[in-house]
C-alpha positions as a printed NumPy array, in Angstrom:
array([[-33.298, -41.875, -59.823],
       [-34.557, -42.57 , -56.076],
       [-37.94 , -44.345, -55.496],
       [-40.294, -42.433, -52.834],
       [-39.447, -44.703, -49.989],
       [-35.627, -44.206, -50.199],
       [-36.005, -40.511, -50.022],
       [-38.196, -40.354, -46.772],
       [-36.782, -39.13 , -43.833],
       [-33.932, -36.799, -45.55 ],
       [-35.431, -33.929, -44.002],
       [-35.667, -35.349, -40.577],
       [-31.859, -35.843, -40.794],
       [-31.308, -32.03 , -42.021],
       [-33.731, -30.862, -38.805],
       [-31.576, -32.791, -36.544],
       [-28.337, -31.427, -37.899],
       [-29.877, -27.927, -37.576],
       [-30.878, -28.605, -34.284],
       [-27.276, -30.044, -33.097],
       [-25.66 , -26.485, -34.708],
       [-28.485, -24.585, -32.708],
       [-27.786, -26.194, -29.378],
       [-23.951, -25.531, -29.836],
       [-24.514, -22.045, -30.543],
       [-27.217, -21.336, -27.549],
       [-24.724, -23.137, -25.14 ],
       [-21.707, -20.484, -26.343],
       [-23.79 , -17.74 , -25.746],
       [-24.753, -18.983, -22.17 ],
       [-21.076, -19.611, -21.499],
       [-20.446, -16.126, -22.9  ],
       [-23.138, -14.612, -20.659],
       [-21.859, -16.539, -17.465],
       [-18.142, -15.136, -18.221],
       [-19.486, -11.46 , -18.653],
       [-21.244, -11.798, -15.538],
       [-18.264, -12.91 , -13.49 ],
       [-16.305, -10.089, -15.027],
       [-19.016,  -7.533, -14.038],
       [-18.802,  -8.95 , -10.479],
       [-14.848,  -8.648, -10.562],
       [-15.093,  -5.225, -11.71 ],
       [-17.752,  -4.307,  -9.115],
       [-15.726,  -5.951,  -6.402],
       [-12.588,  -3.81 ,  -7.497],
       [-14.588,  -0.486,  -7.743],
       [-15.892,  -1.144,  -4.222],
       [-12.323,  -1.609,  -3.055],
       [-10.931,   1.409,  -4.459],
       [-13.692,   3.629,  -3.236],
       [-13.097,   2.183,   0.11 ],
       [ -9.248,   2.704,   0.008],
       [ -9.815,   6.376,  -1.247],
       [-12.55 ,   6.825,   1.487],
       [ -9.558,   5.946,   4.381],
       [ -6.673,   8.158,   2.467],
       [ -9.075,  11.018,   2.573],
       [ -9.904,  10.64 ,   6.045],
       [ -6.35 ,  10.565,   6.719],
       [ -5.961,  13.718,   4.861],
       [ -8.675,  15.322,   6.863],
       [ -6.55 ,  14.387,  10.311],
       [ -3.228,  15.526,   9.335],
       [ -1.894,  16.965,  12.457],
       [  1.366,  16.052,  14.408],
       [  1.546,  12.254,  15.309],
       [ -0.267,  11.377,  12.032],
       [  1.347,   7.976,  11.092],
       [  1.102,   6.285,  14.094],
       [ -2.713,   6.976,  14.57 ],
       [ -3.426,   5.104,  10.921],
       [ -0.597,   2.678,  10.364],
       [ -1.599,  -0.913,  10.999],
       [ -3.828,  -3.758,   9.51 ],
       [ -7.751,  -3.686,   9.814],
       [ -9.823,  -6.551,   8.761],
       [-13.543,  -7.347,   8.403],
       [-13.395,  -9.364,  11.452],
       [-12.008,  -6.422,  13.635],
       [-14.573,  -6.213,  16.609],
       [-16.491,  -2.863,  16.369],
       [-16.351,  -0.347,  19.439],
       [-19.609,   0.974,  19.747],
       [-18.344,   3.674,  22.471],
       [-16.772,   5.793,  19.973],
       [-18.449,   9.061,  19.377],
       [-17.089,  12.069,  18.05 ],
       [-19.958,  13.703,  16.168],
       [-21.087,  16.695,  18.582],
       [-18.047,  16.892,  20.862],
       [-14.453,  18.482,  20.325],
       [-12.464,  15.222,  19.756],
       [ -8.765,  14.859,  19.685],
       [ -6.955,  13.692,  16.606],
       [ -6.405,  10.102,  18.194],
       [-10.037,   9.955,  18.716],
       [-11.001,  10.888,  15.389],
       [ -8.6  ,   8.456,  13.649],
       [ -9.942,   5.7  ,  15.853],
       [-13.562,   6.825,  14.663],
       [-12.223,   6.713,  11.134],
       [-10.914,   3.121,  11.432],
       [-14.158,   2.037,  12.89 ],
       [-16.408,   3.594,  10.345],
       [-14.193,   1.875,   7.705],
       [-14.52 ,  -1.405,   9.465],
       [-18.287,  -1.019,   9.47 ],
       [-18.242,  -0.066,   5.83 ],
       [-16.379,  -3.073,   4.815],
       [-18.596,  -5.393,   6.968],
       [-21.66 ,  -3.554,   5.122],
       [-19.851,  -4.542,   1.795],
       [-19.512,  -8.126,   2.933],
       [-23.462,  -8.202,   3.387],
       [-23.82 ,  -7.278,   0.082],
       [-21.089,  -9.703,  -1.465],
       [-18.988,  -6.883,  -2.76 ],
       [-15.742,  -7.751,  -0.852],
       [-15.411, -10.943,   1.088],
       [-13.034, -11.594,   4.008],
       [-11.269,  -7.757,   3.36 ],
       [ -8.087,  -6.677,   4.83 ],
       [ -6.698,  -3.43 ,   4.762],
       [ -2.869,  -2.654,   5.437],
       [ -2.155,   0.941,   5.9  ],
       [  1.766,   2.268,   6.096],
       [  2.148,   5.874,   6.28 ],
       [  6.148,   6.41 ,   5.917],
       [  7.657,   9.863,   6.601],
       [  9.571,  11.07 ,   3.665],
       [ 12.545,  12.337,   6.279],
       [ 10.825,  15.594,   7.237],
       [  8.032,  15.876,  10.06 ],
       [  5.437,  17.003,   7.34 ],
       [  5.811,  14.851,   4.492],
       [  4.336,  11.277,   4.219],
       [  3.881,   8.479,   1.478],
       [  1.077,   6.448,   2.206],
       [  0.35 ,   3.09 ,   0.973],
       [ -3.096,   1.551,   1.436],
       [ -3.184,  -1.99 ,   0.422],
       [ -6.956,  -3.824,   0.274],
       [ -6.914,  -7.594,  -0.257],
       [-10.297,  -9.5  ,  -0.37 ],
       [-11.298, -13.002,  -1.436],
       [-12.416, -13.415,  -5.161],
       [-14.824, -15.944,  -6.365],
       [-12.994, -17.688,  -8.821],
       [ -8.954, -18.591,  -8.873],
       [ -6.636, -16.486, -10.465],
       [ -2.775, -16.967, -11.349],
       [ -0.984, -14.159,  -9.313],
       [  2.412, -12.678, -10.558],
       [  5.527, -12.159,  -8.912],
       [  4.456,  -8.67 ,  -7.864],
       [  1.026,  -9.488,  -6.678],
       [  2.412, -12.619,  -4.736],
       [  4.975, -10.723,  -3.061],
       [  2.437,  -7.903,  -1.471],
       [  1.916,  -9.073,   2.291],
       [ -1.721,  -8.005,   3.212],
       [ -4.433, -10.507,   3.92 ],
       [ -4.624, -14.394,   3.145],
       [ -2.481, -15.476,   0.563],
       [ -4.141, -18.151,  -2.022],
       [ -5.721, -18.353,  -5.59 ],
       [ -8.717, -16.408,  -4.776],
       [ -6.965, -13.449,  -3.339],
       [ -7.404, -10.141,  -5.046],
       [ -5.907,  -6.736,  -4.221],
       [ -5.394,  -3.18 ,  -4.956],
       [ -2.564,  -0.956,  -3.731],
       [ -3.278,   2.833,  -3.6  ],
       [ -0.194,   5.255,  -2.832],
       [ -0.613,   8.797,  -1.974],
       [  1.149,  11.599,  -0.568],
       [  0.343,  13.864,   2.405],
       [  1.983,  17.125,   3.376],
       [  0.778,  17.999,   7.24 ],
       [ -0.631,  21.534,   7.42 ],
       [  0.25 ,  21.991,  11.12 ]])
């Protein structure tokens, strides 16, 4: 039998142990929430990149005239200077002017995305390759941007040459087919 003086403080030890266990549980919940927030941000970046990539592909489809590939092929970045003299809304414009305006508006969209934190240091590489006839093209649009956390790229991703290669680079590759109407 324990006397009264030896049994004092036993509940205090139980409370301290319960507090430590609860603290570890709460720290785990906070870490889980932080990981979920990072995954949500990565998902938002990827969705923005896909939307912008599909936008440029649809702009290319709308301007499908002879000489199409040479007007869109190349690399655009979020640092590409803006030309404020491009206007093609009320006037009849040539296919070259429409292509220049399309690329200009795409750069503006990327710069707007940077203001919201969606795509940092974005680069798009467009390659429209002829399939042997004058009317058939395979289009490859690669969008690369800077992520917030480091990832390990696989060999296929590391082989893509668009944008800065580093441990924070994210990219998507969109491929499409266009048959020119004219």
